[in-house]
SEKE-245857 format. One record per residue (C-alpha): x, y, z; residue in three letters. Coordinates in steps of 0.02 Angstrom, whole numbers, plus 50000, padded with zeros to 5 digits. Example, Ala and Ser with C-alpha at 12.3 -4.5 7.8 and 13.67 -1.06 7.14 Angstrom:
506154977550390ALA
506844994750357SER
% end
This chain:
499845000349989UNK
501405011950045UNK
502285007249890UNK
500675012249781UNK
500435027949868UNK
502425032549852UNK
502165028349667UNK
500635040849644UNK
501505054449739UNK
503105052949613UNK
501965052649446UNK
501205069249538UNK
502805078349569UNK
503275073949374UNK
501725080549308UNK
501705097749418UNK
503575098449373UNK
503115096949187UNK
501855108449207UNK
502965122149277UNK
504185119549152UNK
503125123049016UNK
502585139349096UNK
504185143949113UNK
504535141948931UNK
502895149348862UNK
502995164148978UNK
504735168048889UNK
504005166348711UNK
503605181248612UNK
501965176748546UNK
501205170648701UNK
501805182148852UNK
500715195648804UNK
499345182248872UNK
500125177849031UNK
499615186849199UNK
500805201249219UNK
501265212949341UNK
500395231749297UNK
501975245249300UNK
500805261049346UNK
502325272049336UNK
502075276149151UNK
500275275549144UNK
499525289849019UNK
497605286948965UNK
497845294848801UNK
497405288048674UNK
498665292548568UNK
499985287048665UNK
499075269348688UNK
499125268748503UNK
501105272348511UNK
501285258448615UNK
500325247048513UNK
501235253348364UNK
502885249848441UNK
502505232648496UNK
503595219148408UNK
502575204748389UNK
502755187648280UNK
501455182548171UNK
500225174948289UNK
500315188648411UNK
499975201048260UNK
498555194148177UNK
497575191848362UNK
497995209648391UNK
497195215348234UNK
495785205448269UNK
495565212848427UNK
495615230848356UNK
494365227348236UNK
493245219848382UNK
493535238048473UNK
493115246348318UNK
491415237048304UNK
491085239948489UNK
491655258148475UNK
490305260448315UNK
488985253448415UNK
489285263148562UNK
489125279248438UNK
487615272648361UNK
486835270148530UNK
487395287548582UNK
486525295148437UNK
484825285648463UNK
484805292248632UNK
485105308948593UNK
483265312848560UNK
482935306248731UNK
483945322048809UNK
483155335248698UNK
481195336548795UNK
482435346248942UNK
483635354848824UNK
485015345348914UNK
486825344848864UNK
486885332748718UNK
488275324848685UNK
488885319848500UNK
489995304248428UNK
491655308548398UNK
491645298848218UNK
491305312248105UNK
492865320048138UNK
493915306348181UNK
494515314248352UNK
494705309648527UNK
493615321248622UNK
492445331048533UNK
492045343248689UNK
493665350548668UNK
493545359848489UNK
492005367548422UNK
492915368048254UNK
493465351548251UNK
491705347548237UNK
491425359648097UNK
492795354247983UNK
492055336747915UNK
490805349847830UNK
492325359347765UNK
492835343547665UNK
491475345747533UNK
492575356947448UNK
492155361447276UNK
490405351947293UNK
488705356647307UNK
488455362747491UNK
487185351647594UNK
486265367047644UNK
484375375647672UNK
483515391947685UNK
482215388747841UNK
480885401447899UNK
480085401248071UNK
478385406448012UNK
476585408748070UNK
474905405747960UNK
474485422647983UNK
476075430247926UNK
475955422847764UNK
475695438147657UNK
477205447047740UNK
478325429147704UNK
477795431747502UNK
478625447447488UNK
480115439547585UNK
480235423347458UNK
479965433847318UNK
481515443747347UNK
482575430747396UNK
482135419747238UNK
482345435847115UNK
484055441147198UNK
484715423647226UNK
483735406347250UNK
482775403247078UNK
484635401847001UNK
485375390247153UNK
483635382047210UNK
484075377747369UNK
482905367947478UNK
481825380147585UNK
481155372947761UNK
479695381247851UNK
479435377848019UNK
477885383748142UNK
477375379548306UNK
475655375848230UNK
475145365548086UNK
475015373447931UNK
473615376247843UNK
473445368247671UNK
473135386647590UNK
474745392047662UNK
475695376447608UNK
475045378247422UNK
475215396647411UNK
477185393947491UNK
477495378147337UNK
476825389447209UNK
478125404247245UNK
479465391547252UNK
479245379547102UNK
481125376547066UNK
481585369547250UNK
481055355447361UNK
480035363147503UNK
479615356947666UNK
478525360147805UNK
478815355147995UNK
477945356848157UNK
478875360148305UNK
478835346248443UNK
478075353248591UNK
479485350948690UNK
480525363848601UNK
479125377248622UNK
478495376048794UNK
479165378148974UNK
480445364649040UNK
480105356949219UNK
481485367949306UNK
480605384349272UNK
479355392849383UNK
477835399349281UNK
477375411649413UNK
478805420249412UNK
479075420349229UNK
477395427949216UNK
477785440749359UNK
479425445149247UNK
478195448749092UNK
477075460949202UNK
478585469349255UNK
479435471849073UNK
477685478049005UNK
478555493648951UNK
480055485548870UNK
480035479348685UNK
479315462848678UNK
479325461748860UNK
477585455548914UNK
477605443048767UNK
477725424548810UNK
477795419548642UNK
479305429948607UNK
480025421048750UNK
479605403848680UNK
480405409448497UNK
481875416648576UNK
482265399748659UNK
481845390348521UNK
483085399048406UNK
484505397348517UNK
484355379548569UNK
483315370048456UNK
482745375648274UNK
484595365948243UNK
483835349748317UNK
482125348948222UNK
482305332448100UNK
481985342947942UNK
483715350947952UNK
484685334347994UNK
485215331547821UNK
486015349347818UNK
487745357447879UNK
487245376247821UNK
485725387047820UNK
485135404347790UNK
483935410847903UNK
482415421747814UNK
481125430647909UNK
479355436947841UNK
479475457147792UNK
481285456347752UNK
482155463847587UNK
483475458147486UNK
484195474247390UNK
485475469147294UNK
485775454547165UNK
486745439647250UNK
487685433147100UNK
488725418747199UNK
488285404547287UNK
488275409847470UNK
488265393047539UNK
489815387447437UNK
490675403247484UNK
490435398047650UNK
491075379647629UNK
492565383547520UNK
493115397047616UNK
492855389347785UNK
491835401547862UNK
490605396647995UNK
489585411248035UNK
488885426247894UNK
487935440347956UNK
487465459147889UNK
487085468748038UNK
487605473248200UNK
486685481848336UNK
486635484548533UNK
485585474548640UNK
484385482048772UNK
485245481048930UNK
483355478949007UNK
482995463648916UNK
484705454848974UNK
485265460449146UNK
486185442349194UNK
486845435049023UNK
488405441449014UNK
488995434449196UNK
488075418149171UNK
488945417249007UNK
490615422249106UNK
490395410049219UNK
490095395449113UNK
491575399649008UNK
492805399749175UNK
492185383249211UNK
492645377949032UNK
494055386148943UNK
494165373848838UNK
492945378648729UNK
493585396448713UNK
494525399048545UNK
496365404748583UNK
496035417148433UNK
494225422748472UNK
493225437348428UNK
492985444548614UNK
493445461348587UNK
491875464648473UNK
490705459948639UNK
491835467248761UNK
492825483048785UNK
493695476048949UNK
494295457948909UNK
492645451348973UNK
492255461649131UNK
490675468049057UNK
489625465348894UNK
489605481248783UNK
487975475048716UNK
488635471148524UNK
487865456548431UNK
487585451248260UNK
485815453648217UNK
485215434748206UNK
483715439648090UNK
484935436647948UNK
486265421447971UNK
487095412447834UNK
487895398647951UNK
488635380747980UNK
487395370748077UNK
488685361648165UNK
489245375248279UNK
487625373748373UNK
487515356148355UNK
489325355548449UNK
489355348648629UNK
490205363848680UNK
488705375248613UNK
487505361648693UNK
488075362948857UNK
488265383648842UNK
486355382948788UNK
486215370748929UNK
486825381349064UNK
485785397049011UNK
484265386648995UNK
484425380949166UNK
484805397749234UNK
483005403449171UNK
483435418949080UNK
482295416248935UNK
480895416549055UNK
481335426549200UNK
482245440449093UNK
481975443048901UNK
483485433848825UNK
483695435148658UNK
484365421948531UNK
485445437648451UNK
486555440748584UNK
486715422148632UNK
487235418048451UNK
488365431348458UNK
489125427848628UNK
489435408848579UNK
490055414148407UNK
491415425348467UNK
491995415748604UNK
492145399648547UNK
492685401848353UNK
494125409648278UNK
493895426948222UNK
494355422448057UNK
492785412348043UNK
491495424448058UNK
491055436147907UNK
490275452047873UNK
489185451247703UNK
489455470947666UNK
489035464347481UNK
487375458347515UNK
486045472247520UNK
484805467847674UNK
483195477047764UNK
482275470647930UNK
481305484447987UNK
481945496348039UNK
483705495747964UNK
484725493247819UNK
486255482847751UNK
486735494747586UNK
488415493347498UNK
489295508747521UNK
490655504647392UNK
489915512147226UNK
490425500447115UNK
489855485547232UNK
488045494947233UNK
488065497347038UNK
488795479346990UNK
487475471847103UNK
485915481347039UNK
485475486147214UNK
484035496947250UNK
484355504547409UNK
484725521347475UNK
486815522147537UNK
486115534547684UNK
485195522547751UNK
486645510547768UNK
486675507147969UNK
488535498147981UNK
489325512648049UNK
487905523048135UNK
487885526148325UNK
486885512748374UNK
487565499448276UNK
489255490648308UNK
489935491148125UNK
491615501148200UNK
491705489348351UNK
491825474548220UNK
492975480748110UNK
494145486748260UNK
494195469248343UNK
494485460448157UNK
495755474448136UNK
494915476747970UNK
495375495247883UNK
493575503247875UNK
492845508747690UNK
493795525147653UNK
491955533347652UNK
491465526147794UNK
491075543047897UNK
489955548747755UNK
488745535947805UNK
488925537947991UNK
487635549548036UNK
% end
């Protein structure tokens, strides 16, 4: 019996010894070393994806190890794409309360979309030389049909009859059949789309005290649009939601057109193509000062946000246009947003979404009377490089009561303009043309003072 146990122990010892010898051999082989349990060296740990990529690319593996590594990378890419698709599908769920949505990084193939607005916009510049994905967009009500038709005829005659871009119309109520029929007849050469604004984009979020909002409207009865509830919903929608409407999803560029406007001059170039191929992001025609009484806390709220998120501040920003003392105070200058030719991805970016979300939760759209024009202007001036913002001095434009009329006589004649140059608002006292030219370090036209009074 003892002899039998002894032989079993000897065989067990031989098996154990052989197994240990096998482990030692495998651990020294390059193709299997990476699969063996190893002690983690934390001394050089860096979570940067670029460093991880360099480590992988510098690792020497034999044929078997390389094949396995490639399979793992493919599997990780599939998982990553799945996560991105999941993020996109969840995006709509966050729109209800205007929360800061997080877009996937797939569009620009970069690691962290939140760090740089331009990285989010750049993919649309890759369409260089090709027809831009662009549309005209109008927020309008059925009752404004007559004034809208006047605007459409001007835009069609001066620009869109030639370039035939889609036109999207949005309303917080259903469009009537009469409205839609009339508009289609006015724009026979373009795709025309009509959209209803979802209720969550035109209503009070649950974090707003509606009684407090009503008290504010009563106290602001003597201020323009001060007592208006619908105006506040409009400003909030234009600030944080129009670019989220599903009808705009397929576009990179938009031109905002409103009822009662006029186009004074021929636009004999494709404005969207020009913006895209010159890598501009935001274009405007008129600048103006805001009413301080409507935005008493907007600047502080904005600066608090950017102090908390310095990664969203472009190093070559246009702060000088909106502040005369490097951000301490707001000089009230803004781009008049009833005319905008811009890249939708500016507003879709995680940075702007987070900014809007901070403003929305602060309540100023309802507890004060924050307008979309200063909101857009502060964001564009701080988040964008200054050379991405463009003034269309050669587009004659009117929105009551102000004009942008080319004061260059040659441009005025060549573009068949029918505006009165004396009415050009650019350099007049209440405008911010002088501030813009100074901030952009542009030389003002030689005759600018003739049109400043």
